[in-house]
C-alpha positions as CSV (number, residue, x, y, z in Angstrom):
1,X,133.6,33.2,2.5
2,X,129.9,34.3,2.6
3,X,127.3,31.6,2.2
4,X,123.7,32.2,0.9
5,X,120.7,32.6,3.3
6,X,119.4,29.2,2.2
7,X,122.7,27.4,2.7
8,X,123.2,29.1,6.2
9,X,119.6,28.0,7.1
10,X,120.1,24.4,6.1
11,X,123.5,24.3,8.2
12,X,121.6,25.7,11.3
13,X,118.7,23.2,10.8
14,X,121.2,20.2,10.3
15,X,123.1,21.2,13.4
16,X,120.0,21.4,15.6
17,X,118.9,18.0,14.1
18,X,122.4,16.6,15.1
19,X,121.6,17.8,18.7
20,X,123.6,21.0,18.8
21,X,121.9,23.5,21.2
22,X,124.2,26.5,21.3
23,X,125.1,28.1,18.1
24,X,127.2,31.3,17.4
25,X,126.4,32.7,13.9
26,X,128.7,35.3,12.2
27,X,126.3,36.9,10.0
28,X,127.0,38.5,6.6
29,X,123.5,40.0,5.8
30,X,121.7,36.7,5.4
31,X,118.0,36.9,6.2
32,X,115.7,34.7,8.3
33,X,118.4,33.6,10.8
34,X,117.2,31.5,13.7
35,X,113.6,31.1,12.3
36,X,111.5,27.9,12.1
37,X,113.6,25.8,14.5
38,X,111.8,22.9,16.0
39,X,113.8,21.7,18.9
40,X,111.7,18.9,20.3
41,X,111.0,20.6,23.7
42,X,114.6,21.7,24.3
43,X,116.0,25.2,24.2
44,X,118.3,26.2,21.4
45,X,120.5,29.3,22.1
46,X,121.6,31.3,19.1
47,X,124.1,34.3,19.3
48,X,124.4,36.3,16.1
49,X,127.3,38.8,15.5
50,X,128.0,40.9,12.4
51,X,125.5,42.5,9.9
52,X,122.1,40.8,10.3
53,X,119.7,40.7,7.2
54,X,115.9,40.9,7.3
55,X,113.5,38.8,9.2
56,X,115.7,37.6,11.9
57,X,113.8,34.9,14.0
58,X,110.9,35.0,11.6
59,X,108.3,32.4,12.4
60,X,110.4,31.6,15.5
61,X,109.3,28.7,17.4
62,X,109.0,28.2,21.3
63,X,112.3,27.2,22.9
64,X,114.3,29.3,20.5
65,X,116.4,32.0,22.3
66,X,118.3,34.5,20.0
67,X,120.7,37.3,21.0
68,X,121.8,39.8,18.5
69,X,125.1,41.5,19.4
70,X,124.2,44.8,17.7
71,X,121.4,46.2,15.7
72,X,119.1,44.4,13.4
73,X,117.5,44.9,10.0
74,X,113.7,45.0,9.0
75,X,110.9,42.6,10.2
76,X,112.6,41.1,13.3
77,X,110.4,38.4,14.8
78,X,107.9,38.5,11.8
79,X,105.2,36.0,12.5
80,X,106.9,35.1,15.7
81,X,105.3,31.9,17.2
82,X,107.1,31.7,20.5
83,X,110.9,32.6,20.2
84,X,112.5,35.0,22.5
85,X,114.7,37.5,20.6
86,X,117.0,40.0,22.3
87,X,118.5,42.9,20.1
88,X,121.3,44.7,21.8
89,X,120.9,47.7,19.6
90,X,118.1,49.2,17.5
91,X,115.5,47.3,15.3
92,X,114.4,48.9,11.9
93,X,111.0,48.9,10.4
94,X,108.5,46.2,10.9
95,X,109.5,44.7,14.0
96,X,107.3,41.7,15.5
97,X,104.8,42.3,12.6
98,X,102.2,39.7,12.7
99,X,103.5,38.1,15.7
100,X,101.4,35.9,18.0
101,X,103.5,34.5,20.8
102,X,107.0,35.0,21.9
103,X,109.2,38.0,23.4
104,X,111.2,40.8,21.6
105,X,113.6,42.7,23.7
106,X,115.2,45.9,22.2
107,X,118.0,47.8,23.9
108,X,117.5,50.8,21.5
109,X,114.4,51.9,19.7
110,X,112.3,50.9,16.9
111,X,111.7,51.9,13.2
112,X,108.5,52.6,11.3
113,X,105.4,50.2,11.4
114,X,106.5,48.1,14.2
115,X,103.9,45.9,16.0
116,X,101.5,46.0,13.0
117,X,98.9,43.2,12.8
118,X,99.9,41.5,15.8
119,X,97.4,38.8,17.3
120,X,96.5,36.8,20.2
121,X,95.8,33.4,20.9
122,X,94.1,32.9,24.3
123,X,95.6,29.5,24.8
124,X,99.1,31.0,25.1
125,X,100.8,33.8,26.8
126,X,100.3,37.1,24.9
127,X,103.1,38.5,22.6
128,X,105.5,40.8,24.3
129,X,107.6,43.7,22.7
130,X,110.0,46.0,24.7
131,X,111.5,49.2,23.4
132,X,114.0,50.9,25.7
133,X,114.0,54.3,23.9
134,X,111.0,54.9,21.4
135,X,109.6,53.9,18.1
136,X,108.9,55.3,14.6
137,X,105.9,56.2,12.6
138,X,102.7,54.1,12.2
139,X,103.4,52.2,15.2
140,X,100.9,49.4,16.1
141,X,98.7,49.8,12.9
142,X,95.8,47.2,12.9
143,X,97.2,45.6,16.2
144,X,94.9,42.9,17.3
145,X,96.7,41.5,20.3
146,X,99.9,41.3,22.4
147,X,101.6,43.7,24.8
148,X,104.1,46.4,23.7
149,X,106.1,48.5,26.1
150,X,108.0,51.6,25.2
151,X,110.2,53.0,28.1
152,X,111.0,56.3,26.6
153,X,114.5,56.6,27.9
154,X,116.7,59.2,26.1
155,X,114.2,59.2,23.2
156,X,115.1,60.7,19.8
157,X,111.9,62.9,19.9
158,X,111.1,63.5,23.4
159,X,107.7,65.3,22.3
160,X,106.4,62.1,20.6
161,X,107.9,58.8,21.6
162,X,105.4,56.7,19.5
163,X,105.9,58.5,16.2
164,X,103.5,59.8,13.7
165,X,99.9,58.4,13.7
166,X,100.2,55.4,15.9
167,X,97.4,52.9,16.6
168,X,95.5,53.3,13.0
169,X,93.1,50.4,13.0
170,X,94.2,49.0,16.3
171,X,91.3,46.5,17.6
172,X,93.1,44.7,20.4
173,X,96.2,44.5,22.7
174,X,97.9,46.8,25.0
175,X,100.5,49.6,24.7
176,X,102.4,50.8,27.8
177,X,104.5,53.9,27.4
178,X,106.4,56.4,29.4
179,X,106.7,59.9,28.0
180,X,105.0,62.2,25.5
181,X,102.8,61.1,22.6
182,X,101.0,63.2,19.9
183,X,98.5,62.4,17.1
184,X,97.5,58.9,18.0
185,X,94.2,57.5,16.4
186,X,91.7,58.4,18.9
187,X,89.0,57.1,16.6
188,X,90.4,53.4,17.3
189,X,92.1,53.6,20.7
190,X,91.7,55.5,24.2
191,X,94.5,56.8,26.5
192,X,93.9,55.6,30.1
193,X,95.8,55.4,33.4
194,X,97.4,52.2,34.6
195,X,95.5,50.0,37.0
196,X,97.1,48.3,40.1
197,X,97.0,45.1,38.0
198,X,98.7,46.8,35.2
199,X,101.5,48.2,37.5
200,X,102.0,44.8,39.0
201,X,102.5,43.2,35.6
202,X,104.8,46.0,34.4
203,X,107.1,46.0,37.5
204,X,107.4,42.2,37.5
205,X,108.2,41.9,33.9
206,X,110.5,44.9,33.3
207,X,113.2,43.3,35.5
208,X,114.0,40.3,33.3
209,X,113.9,42.8,30.2
210,X,116.4,45.0,31.9
211,X,118.6,42.2,32.6
212,X,118.5,40.8,29.1
213,X,119.6,44.1,27.6
214,X,122.1,44.9,30.5
215,X,120.3,48.0,31.7
216,X,119.4,47.1,35.2
217,X,120.7,50.5,36.4
218,X,117.4,52.0,35.1
219,X,115.1,49.7,37.0
220,X,114.5,52.3,39.9
221,X,113.9,55.1,37.5
222,X,111.3,53.0,35.4
223,X,109.5,51.6,38.4
224,X,109.6,54.7,40.6
225,X,106.1,56.1,39.9
226,X,103.1,54.5,38.0
227,X,101.9,58.0,37.3
228,X,104.8,58.4,34.7
229,X,103.2,55.6,32.5
230,X,100.1,55.6,30.4
231,X,98.2,52.9,28.5
232,X,96.6,52.9,25.1
233,X,93.9,50.2,24.6
234,X,91.3,49.7,21.6
235,X,87.9,50.8,22.1
236,X,85.4,48.1,22.8
237,X,82.9,47.2,20.1
238,X,80.1,48.9,22.0
239,X,82.2,52.1,22.3
240,X,82.9,52.0,18.6
241,X,79.2,51.6,17.7
242,X,78.3,54.5,19.7
243,X,80.9,56.7,18.1
244,X,79.8,55.9,14.4
245,X,78.0,58.5,12.4
246,X,74.6,57.6,11.0
247,X,75.1,56.1,7.6
248,X,74.3,58.1,4.5
249,X,72.2,56.7,1.7
250,X,73.8,56.6,-1.6
251,X,71.9,59.6,-2.8
252,X,72.7,61.5,0.4
253,X,76.4,60.9,-0.2
254,X,76.0,62.0,-3.9
255,X,74.5,65.2,-3.0
256,X,76.2,66.0,0.5
257,X,79.8,64.9,-0.3
258,X,80.4,64.1,-4.0
259,X,78.6,67.1,-5.6
260,X,78.8,69.6,-2.7
261,X,81.7,71.6,-3.8
262,X,82.1,70.9,-7.6
263,X,78.5,70.7,-8.8
264,X,76.2,68.1,-10.5
265,X,77.9,65.1,-11.6
266,X,80.8,65.6,-9.2
267,X,84.4,65.8,-10.9
268,X,83.2,64.0,-13.9
269,X,80.2,66.1,-14.5
270,X,81.5,68.2,-17.5
271,X,82.0,64.9,-19.2
272,X,78.6,63.3,-18.6
273,X,76.1,63.7,-21.7
274,X,73.4,61.1,-20.5
275,X,70.7,61.5,-17.8
276,X,72.2,60.9,-14.3
277,X,70.6,57.9,-12.7
278,X,71.8,55.6,-9.9
279,X,72.7,52.2,-11.3
280,X,71.5,49.2,-9.5
281,X,73.8,46.9,-7.7
282,X,73.3,44.3,-10.2
283,X,73.3,45.5,-13.9
284,X,72.4,44.3,-17.2
285,X,73.1,45.3,-20.9
286,X,75.6,48.2,-21.4
287,X,76.1,48.7,-17.7
288,X,77.7,45.5,-17.0
289,X,81.6,45.5,-16.5
290,X,82.1,42.0,-18.1
291,X,79.9,40.2,-20.6
292,X,79.9,36.5,-21.6
293,X,80.7,35.6,-25.1
294,X,80.2,32.0,-26.8
295,X,83.5,31.8,-28.5
296,X,82.9,28.3,-30.3
297,X,86.0,27.2,-31.9
298,X,87.9,30.5,-31.3
299,X,90.9,28.3,-29.9
300,X,92.5,25.3,-31.2
301,X,92.2,22.1,-29.1
302,X,95.6,21.0,-27.7
303,X,95.8,18.0,-30.0
304,X,95.1,20.1,-33.3
305,X,97.6,22.7,-32.1
306,X,100.3,20.0,-31.5
307,X,99.8,18.0,-34.8
308,X,102.0,19.2,-37.5
309,X,99.7,17.9,-40.1
310,X,96.9,19.9,-38.5
311,X,94.5,16.9,-38.4
312,X,91.2,18.0,-36.4
313,X,90.9,14.9,-34.3
314,X,88.3,16.8,-32.1
315,X,85.9,17.2,-35.2
316,X,86.3,13.5,-36.0
317,X,85.4,12.6,-32.6
318,X,82.4,14.9,-32.8
319,X,81.1,13.3,-36.1
320,X,81.4,9.8,-34.5
321,X,79.3,11.0,-31.5
322,X,76.7,12.3,-34.0
323,X,76.5,8.9,-35.6
324,X,78.2,10.2,-38.8
325,X,80.9,7.3,-38.9
326,X,81.6,7.4,-42.7
327,X,82.0,11.1,-42.6
328,X,84.3,11.0,-39.5
329,X,86.6,8.3,-40.8
330,X,86.9,10.2,-44.2
331,X,87.6,13.6,-42.6
332,X,91.3,12.9,-42.1
333,X,91.8,12.5,-45.9
334,X,91.3,16.1,-46.3
335,X,94.5,16.6,-44.3
336,X,96.6,13.7,-45.0
337,X,96.7,10.7,-47.3
338,X,98.2,8.5,-44.8
339,X,96.1,8.3,-41.8
340,X,96.6,4.4,-40.9
341,X,100.4,4.6,-42.1
342,X,101.7,7.8,-40.4
343,X,99.0,8.6,-37.6
344,X,98.3,5.0,-36.9
345,X,101.8,3.3,-37.2
346,X,104.9,5.5,-37.2
347,X,104.0,8.9,-35.8
348,X,105.1,9.7,-32.2
349,X,101.6,11.1,-32.0
350,X,102.3,14.6,-30.7
351,X,98.5,15.0,-30.6
352,X,98.2,12.3,-27.9
353,X,101.1,13.6,-25.9
354,X,99.2,17.1,-25.8
355,X,95.8,15.6,-25.3
356,X,93.8,17.2,-22.3
357,X,92.5,13.8,-21.3
358,X,96.1,12.8,-20.6
359,X,96.2,15.0,-17.6
360,X,93.1,13.2,-16.3
361,X,93.5,9.6,-17.1
362,X,94.9,8.8,-20.5
363,X,94.9,10.5,-23.9
364,X,92.2,9.7,-26.5
365,X,93.5,6.8,-28.6
366,X,93.9,8.9,-31.8
367,X,96.3,6.4,-33.4
368,X,93.7,3.7,-33.3
369,X,91.0,6.1,-34.7
370,X,93.4,6.9,-37.6
371,X,93.9,3.2,-38.3
372,X,90.2,2.8,-38.8
373,X,90.4,4.9,-41.8
374,X,92.7,2.6,-43.8
375,X,90.1,1.2,-46.1
376,X,88.2,4.6,-46.7
377,X,88.3,5.5,-50.5
378,X,89.8,8.7,-51.7
379,X,87.5,11.7,-51.7
380,X,86.1,12.8,-55.1
381,X,88.4,15.5,-56.7
382,X,87.1,18.8,-57.7
383,X,86.3,19.6,-61.3
384,X,89.6,20.2,-63.6
385,X,91.0,23.6,-63.2
386,X,93.4,23.3,-66.1
387,X,96.5,24.2,-63.9
388,X,99.5,22.1,-63.9
389,X,101.9,21.4,-61.1
390,X,105.1,19.2,-61.1
391,X,106.3,17.5,-57.9
392,X,109.7,16.1,-57.7
393,X,109.9,13.5,-54.9
394,X,107.4,10.8,-54.1
395,X,107.9,10.8,-50.3
396,X,105.5,11.9,-47.6
397,X,105.9,15.6,-48.3
398,X,105.8,15.4,-52.2
399,X,102.7,12.8,-52.1
400,X,100.9,15.1,-49.4
401,X,101.4,18.2,-51.8
402,X,100.4,16.1,-54.8
403,X,97.3,14.7,-53.0
404,X,95.9,18.0,-52.0
405,X,96.5,19.6,-55.4
406,X,94.7,16.8,-57.1
407,X,91.8,16.9,-54.8
408,X,91.5,20.5,-55.8
409,X,91.1,19.7,-59.4
410,X,94.7,20.4,-60.6
411,X,96.7,18.3,-62.9
412,X,99.7,16.8,-61.0
413,X,102.9,15.1,-62.4
414,X,104.7,13.3,-59.6
415,X,108.5,12.3,-60.2
416,X,110.1,9.7,-58.0
417,X,113.6,8.3,-58.6
418,X,112.7,5.0,-57.1
419,X,110.5,2.4,-58.5
420,X,107.9,2.8,-55.9
421,X,106.4,5.6,-54.0
422,X,106.6,6.4,-50.4
423,X,110.1,7.7,-49.9
424,X,111.5,6.7,-46.5
425,X,108.2,5.1,-45.5
426,X,108.8,2.5,-48.3
427,X,112.6,2.4,-48.3
428,X,113.8,2.9,-44.6
429,X,111.0,2.2,-41.9
430,X,111.1,-1.5,-40.7
431,X,108.3,-3.5,-41.8
432,X,107.8,-4.6,-38.1
433,X,107.0,-1.0,-37.3
434,X,105.1,-0.3,-40.5
435,X,103.3,-3.2,-41.9
436,X,103.9,-3.1,-45.8
437,X,100.3,-4.0,-46.6
438,X,99.1,-0.8,-44.8
439,X,101.4,1.4,-46.6
440,X,100.6,-0.2,-50.0
441,X,96.8,0.3,-49.2
442,X,97.1,3.9,-48.7
443,X,99.4,4.6,-51.6
444,X,96.9,2.9,-53.9
445,X,94.6,5.7,-53.2
446,X,96.7,7.9,-55.5
447,X,95.5,6.0,-58.4
448,X,92.0,7.0,-57.7
449,X,92.5,10.8,-58.0
450,X,94.4,11.1,-61.2
451,X,97.9,11.8,-60.2
452,X,100.4,11.1,-63.0
453,X,103.3,9.1,-61.3
454,X,106.6,9.0,-63.1
455,X,108.6,6.4,-61.1
456,X,112.2,5.4,-61.6
457,X,112.9,9.1,-62.8
458,X,116.1,10.6,-61.3
459,X,116.1,14.2,-61.9
460,X,119.1,16.1,-63.3
461,X,119.6,19.9,-64.2
462,X,118.2,19.2,-67.8
463,X,115.2,17.3,-66.4
464,X,114.4,20.0,-63.9
465,X,114.5,22.6,-66.6
466,X,112.2,20.5,-68.6
467,X,109.6,20.2,-65.5
468,X,110.1,23.8,-64.7
469,X,109.0,24.8,-68.3
470,X,106.0,22.4,-68.6
471,X,104.4,23.4,-65.3
472,X,103.0,26.6,-63.7
473,X,104.5,25.6,-60.2
474,X,107.3,23.1,-59.2
475,X,107.5,21.6,-55.8
476,X,110.8,20.0,-54.7
477,X,110.2,17.3,-52.1
478,X,113.3,15.1,-53.0
479,X,113.8,14.1,-49.2
480,X,117.2,13.7,-47.7
481,X,119.0,10.5,-48.7
482,X,122.6,11.4,-48.6
483,X,124.1,10.2,-45.3
484,X,126.3,12.4,-43.1
485,X,129.6,10.9,-42.4
486,X,132.1,11.9,-39.5
487,X,135.7,12.3,-40.8
488,X,137.4,10.0,-38.4
489,X,140.0,7.3,-39.3
490,X,138.5,4.2,-40.3
491,X,135.2,5.7,-41.6
492,X,135.6,4.2,-44.9
493,X,134.7,0.8,-43.2
494,X,131.5,2.1,-41.7
495,X,128.0,1.5,-43.1
496,X,125.7,4.4,-43.6
497,X,122.5,3.8,-41.7
498,X,120.2,4.7,-44.4
499,X,121.8,2.4,-46.8
500,X,121.4,-0.4,-44.2
501,X,117.8,0.3,-43.8
502,X,117.2,0.4,-47.4
503,X,119.0,-3.0,-47.8
504,X,116.9,-4.7,-45.2
505,X,113.5,-3.4,-46.7
506,X,114.8,-4.4,-50.1
507,X,115.1,-8.1,-48.8
508,X,119.0,-7.8,-49.0
509,X,119.6,-8.3,-45.4
510,X,123.3,-8.1,-44.2
511,X,124.6,-11.2,-42.3
512,X,125.2,-10.0,-38.8
513,X,125.0,-13.4,-37.1
514,X,126.7,-13.4,-33.8
515,X,128.2,-9.9,-34.4
516,X,128.8,-6.8,-32.0
517,X,127.1,-3.9,-33.8
518,X,127.8,-0.3,-32.6
519,X,125.5,2.4,-34.1
520,X,126.9,5.9,-34.0
521,X,123.9,8.0,-33.3
522,X,121.0,7.4,-31.0
523,X,118.0,9.0,-32.6
524,X,114.9,7.2,-33.8
525,X,116.5,6.1,-37.1
526,X,119.3,4.7,-34.9
527,X,116.7,2.7,-33.0
528,X,115.2,1.3,-36.1
529,X,118.8,0.1,-37.2
530,X,119.1,-1.5,-33.9
531,X,115.8,-3.5,-34.3
532,X,116.8,-4.5,-37.7
533,X,120.4,-5.4,-36.6
534,X,118.9,-7.7,-34.1
535,X,116.6,-9.3,-36.9
536,X,119.8,-9.8,-38.8
537,X,121.3,-11.9,-36.2
538,X,123.5,-9.6,-34.3
539,X,124.5,-10.8,-30.8
540,X,124.8,-7.2,-29.3
541,X,123.8,-3.7,-30.3
542,X,125.1,-0.5,-28.7
543,X,124.0,3.0,-29.8
544,X,126.5,5.7,-28.9
545,X,125.9,9.5,-29.1
546,X,127.8,12.7,-28.1
547,X,124.6,13.8,-26.2
548,X,121.4,12.6,-24.5
549,X,119.7,10.5,-27.1
550,X,117.3,12.3,-29.5
551,X,115.2,8.9,-29.8
552,X,112.0,8.6,-27.8
553,X,108.7,6.8,-27.7
554,X,108.0,3.5,-29.6
555,X,111.2,3.4,-31.4
556,X,113.4,3.6,-28.3
557,X,111.2,1.2,-26.4
558,X,111.3,-1.4,-29.1
559,X,115.1,-1.1,-29.5
560,X,115.7,-1.4,-25.7
561,X,113.2,-4.2,-25.5
562,X,115.4,-6.3,-27.9
563,X,118.5,-5.5,-25.8
564,X,120.0,-2.3,-27.3
565,X,122.3,-0.4,-24.9
566,X,122.4,3.5,-25.2
567,X,125.7,5.0,-24.1
568,X,126.5,8.8,-24.1
569,X,128.4,11.2,-24.2
570,X,130.8,9.3,-26.6
571,X,132.9,10.9,-29.4
572,X,134.5,8.7,-31.8
573,X,138.2,8.8,-32.3
574,X,138.8,6.0,-34.8
575,X,137.5,2.6,-35.9
576,X,139.9,-0.3,-36.5
577,X,138.2,-2.9,-38.8
578,X,141.0,-5.4,-38.2
579,X,140.9,-5.2,-34.5
580,X,137.1,-5.1,-34.8
581,X,137.3,-2.2,-32.2
582,X,135.8,1.3,-32.1
583,X,137.9,3.8,-29.9
584,X,136.5,7.0,-28.2
585,X,138.1,10.2,-27.2
586,X,137.7,9.5,-23.5
587,X,140.0,6.6,-23.8
588,X,137.2,3.8,-23.8
589,X,136.4,1.4,-26.6
590,X,133.9,-1.1,-27.7
591,X,134.1,-4.4,-29.6
592,X,132.6,-3.7,-33.1
593,X,132.3,-6.1,-35.7
594,X,130.1,-3.7,-37.6
595,X,129.9,-0.1,-37.1
596,X,126.7,1.8,-38.7
597,X,126.6,5.5,-38.6
598,X,123.2,7.2,-38.4
599,X,123.5,11.0,-37.6
600,X,121.2,12.2,-40.2
601,X,121.1,12.9,-44.0
602,X,121.1,15.8,-46.3
603,X,119.2,16.0,-49.7
604,X,121.0,15.5,-53.1
605,X,120.4,18.9,-54.8
606,X,122.7,18.6,-57.7
607,X,119.8,19.2,-60.1
608,X,119.0,22.7,-58.8
609,X,120.0,25.8,-60.7
610,X,122.0,28.4,-58.8
611,X,118.9,30.8,-58.6
612,X,117.4,28.6,-55.9
613,X,119.3,29.4,-52.8
614,X,120.5,26.8,-50.3
615,X,122.1,27.0,-47.0
616,X,124.1,24.2,-45.1
617,X,122.9,21.7,-47.7
618,X,119.1,22.4,-47.4
619,X,116.7,24.5,-49.6
620,X,115.9,27.9,-48.1
621,X,112.2,28.6,-48.0
622,X,109.9,31.2,-46.5
623,X,106.8,30.7,-44.2
624,X,104.7,29.7,-47.1
625,X,107.4,27.1,-48.4
626,X,108.5,29.4,-51.4
627,X,112.0,29.4,-52.6
628,X,114.0,32.2,-54.0
629,X,112.4,31.3,-57.4
630,X,108.7,32.5,-57.0
631,X,107.6,29.5,-59.2
632,X,109.3,26.9,-57.1
633,X,108.3,25.5,-53.8
634,X,110.0,23.1,-51.4
635,X,108.7,20.9,-48.5
636,X,109.8,18.1,-46.3
637,X,113.5,17.0,-45.6
638,X,114.7,18.9,-48.5
639,X,114.2,21.9,-46.4
640,X,115.4,20.6,-43.0
641,X,115.1,17.5,-40.9
642,X,111.8,16.7,-39.3
643,X,109.1,14.1,-38.5
644,X,107.0,12.4,-41.4
645,X,104.1,14.4,-40.0
646,X,106.0,17.7,-40.4
647,X,106.4,16.7,-44.1
648,X,102.8,15.9,-44.7
649,X,101.7,19.1,-42.8
650,X,104.2,21.3,-45.0
651,X,102.9,19.5,-48.2
652,X,99.4,20.5,-47.4
653,X,100.1,24.0,-46.4
654,X,102.2,24.5,-49.7
655,X,99.3,23.1,-51.7
656,X,96.9,25.5,-50.3
657,X,99.2,28.4,-51.0
658,X,99.8,27.3,-54.5
659,X,96.1,26.6,-55.1
660,X,95.4,30.4,-53.8
661,X,98.2,31.7,-56.0
662,X,97.0,29.9,-59.3
663,X,93.1,30.7,-58.6
664,X,93.8,34.2,-57.4
665,X,92.2,33.7,-54.0
666,X,93.3,34.3,-50.5
667,X,94.8,31.6,-48.2
668,X,95.7,32.4,-44.6
669,X,97.5,29.6,-42.7
670,X,95.9,28.6,-39.3
671,X,97.0,31.1,-36.5
672,X,94.7,30.2,-33.7
673,X,96.2,29.7,-30.3
674,X,95.8,26.4,-28.4
675,X,93.1,26.7,-25.5
676,X,94.7,26.6,-22.1
677,X,94.2,23.3,-20.2
678,X,92.7,25.1,-17.3
679,X,89.7,26.2,-19.3
680,X,88.4,22.6,-19.7
681,X,86.4,21.3,-16.8
682,X,87.4,17.6,-16.6
683,X,85.2,17.1,-13.6
684,X,82.3,16.5,-15.8
685,X,84.0,13.5,-17.7
686,X,84.1,9.9,-16.2
687,X,87.4,8.5,-15.5
688,X,88.6,5.8,-18.0
689,X,88.7,2.4,-16.5
690,X,91.2,0.9,-19.1
691,X,88.9,-1.1,-21.2
692,X,89.9,-2.0,-24.7
693,X,89.5,0.4,-27.6
694,X,85.9,1.0,-28.9
695,X,85.4,3.8,-31.4
696,X,82.2,5.1,-30.0
697,X,83.4,5.2,-26.4
698,X,86.6,6.9,-27.4
699,X,84.7,9.6,-29.2
700,X,82.6,10.1,-26.1
701,X,86.0,10.4,-23.9
702,X,87.0,13.5,-25.9
703,X,86.7,16.7,-24.1
704,X,85.9,18.7,-27.2
705,X,88.3,21.3,-26.0
706,X,87.3,24.7,-27.2
707,X,84.3,23.5,-29.3
708,X,80.8,23.4,-27.9
709,X,79.2,19.9,-27.4
710,X,75.7,21.4,-27.3
711,X,75.2,20.0,-23.7
712,X,72.8,23.0,-22.7
713,X,74.6,23.2,-19.3
714,X,75.1,27.1,-19.9
715,X,71.5,27.5,-20.9
716,X,70.1,25.4,-18.0
717,X,72.3,27.1,-15.3
718,X,71.6,30.7,-16.2
719,X,69.3,32.0,-13.4
720,X,68.4,35.1,-15.5
721,X,67.2,33.0,-18.6
722,X,69.7,35.0,-20.5
723,X,71.1,32.4,-22.8
724,X,69.2,31.3,-25.8
725,X,70.0,28.4,-28.3
726,X,69.2,29.2,-32.0
727,X,69.4,26.9,-34.9
728,X,70.4,28.0,-38.7
729,X,69.0,27.2,-42.0
730,X,71.5,24.3,-42.3
731,X,71.0,22.9,-38.7
732,X,73.9,24.8,-37.3
733,X,73.3,25.8,-33.6
734,X,74.5,28.9,-31.6
735,X,74.1,30.1,-28.2
736,X,73.3,33.7,-27.9
737,X,73.2,36.1,-24.9
738,X,70.0,38.1,-24.2
739,X,71.9,41.4,-23.2
740,X,69.1,42.9,-21.4
741,X,68.7,39.8,-19.1
742,X,72.3,39.0,-18.5
743,X,73.9,40.3,-15.4
744,X,77.5,39.3,-16.2
745,X,77.8,36.8,-13.4
746,X,79.9,34.2,-15.4
747,X,78.1,31.1,-14.3
748,X,78.0,30.2,-17.9
749,X,81.8,30.4,-18.1
750,X,82.3,28.4,-14.9
751,X,80.0,25.4,-15.8
752,X,81.1,25.1,-19.5
753,X,82.8,21.7,-19.8
754,X,84.6,22.7,-23.1
755,X,85.9,26.1,-22.2
756,X,83.8,27.8,-24.9
757,X,82.4,30.7,-22.9
758,X,84.6,33.6,-22.0
759,X,84.0,36.9,-20.1
760,X,85.1,39.9,-22.0
761,X,85.3,43.6,-21.2
762,X,81.8,45.2,-21.9
763,X,83.0,48.1,-24.2
């Protein structure tokens, strides 16, 4: 069975490492056989049989001796560093290319472009290449060292044994040949007779060659008469200089060559409609190939691009650096009503995971910045518009949409089935992970902007029709509170995870003292359940899943710190309450006094009319969050599972869409790309030394990716003085290029810490 080239090389290397010094390889087209063998000053002998792939003996090392019992493919001895290679047949194209040391013996002839770019290290013996018959076209191109010998015995073309155009660009080395040649590059090499020293070297070294290829009977013929041999060597530098024609000026070249036969303007003359002038080597203005452009905020910073809520953390940091602290802390409320609750407590902080500084030392502590906004009052709403929107669901998505619409001056009715707003933030997330006073503080802002909250209102079909009739637009944000249950025997004795979490947060803690708890589902909700189970007295908690756990970040770390085990893959077969045991399809089992299932939830949508389409239990929406009814939008878990930050972002985007729809304006969602990390020059920023959090210092650490920090580095670096800073009527600044001074060198791009400058085609 054939093995891969990689596997064969690994076997050869392992055999040599194990002390084997004679190997027989039955080749099947593998490449690189016998290369890169370091034998520690001992010889390694390799015999190769069968069809050989490319680059046999490539990068061969001193001490390696290879014999091929037949012909070989392209690039034999490529980059040879000392190996002795004998081919008892022909070699194809590129033999001994770029070789520096070692020997190549060929019983037959060579293909095209053999001996190209060979070299010589004076510390070692020169490279040797021996060909018994002849070689192909373009032989010894750019040869810079080594000795090649072509014996010319029974050549394929007796009139030209070195092929078409040999020795082009040759600058060093020697070629001995016996026979007739034509068309060699006389500009690069000269044809000379052998000296006595040449003949001594040739007759001495031809004998071991003929012995290696089993052709000793030709020794007398090949060493009979030195006049049968010739030598090609490169011109010396002095000879080259003497042969060079005087250099033309650019004007002479244009008139004597470019325009000689085809007229003024050369081959493009008929297309030229401007005066013909010779451009200087360094150009400005319209003659530059590239021009720099100050693309301030053309790209999104990675933190903003990664944030589903679209919070511009970079702008907050910029405001702090400018000393506008109140404005900075209030900025986030334009994007989310829950900076301290979500960003500061329960969010996995995708923004921090994407932060450019994380590749340098550690991310900007955006969560700590967000917590600083907890006591900031709500923004002042815009004047009333007279428009009315109904929002069904008082969770993160519904509250986000209601918040944004109210700030824009619209009248909002918010309907919530529970007695308190907050959705799963209020009902499910453990108080240890989300302090209740933080959530209550941020929910209280809703009283400041005039939202009409209707709590304790479970919506049925009739109630939905009433809301639909009384409002211009309806947003469904009912969340997902119906648990998914796997239909296995004993599932009636299993507790739904969402019900468990709600009971704990409602101060109705189950008594799990000294119990073994098994959680089916190892997502982040499962980790919250595990933490609460320990708080309820559990002796052990094990989370099982059919796949690698979906949990991550703070939730998983907290659960594991309390002792939670996570086991996968596990597929539940049945649960026997009487035996207090859960069984799995792989034949294993776990002690389980209590089993809690947490594999997700689906929304309760029994209040929806059939005109609003659903799929697999979720409401179908388009990119704008609009349902099959143009008057109805949906956000959050009602449309599919996601993080709280996804629901908040969806609520904001839907509110923007609805506002534009009702006010007959345009709204285009953010479509800017994230700036590549390699555009940011972190070398300008100090490495964080791990001190505690300081708001001003953290803002200084922000790399301001894609947004100008007004550092003047581009302006000060420009040797031509081609960059000018201007200030607008409102104090806004801009850096402009003075086109007739700019030479398009790109230094401004290279020095910009924030990646703002770009080079563009000057068209």
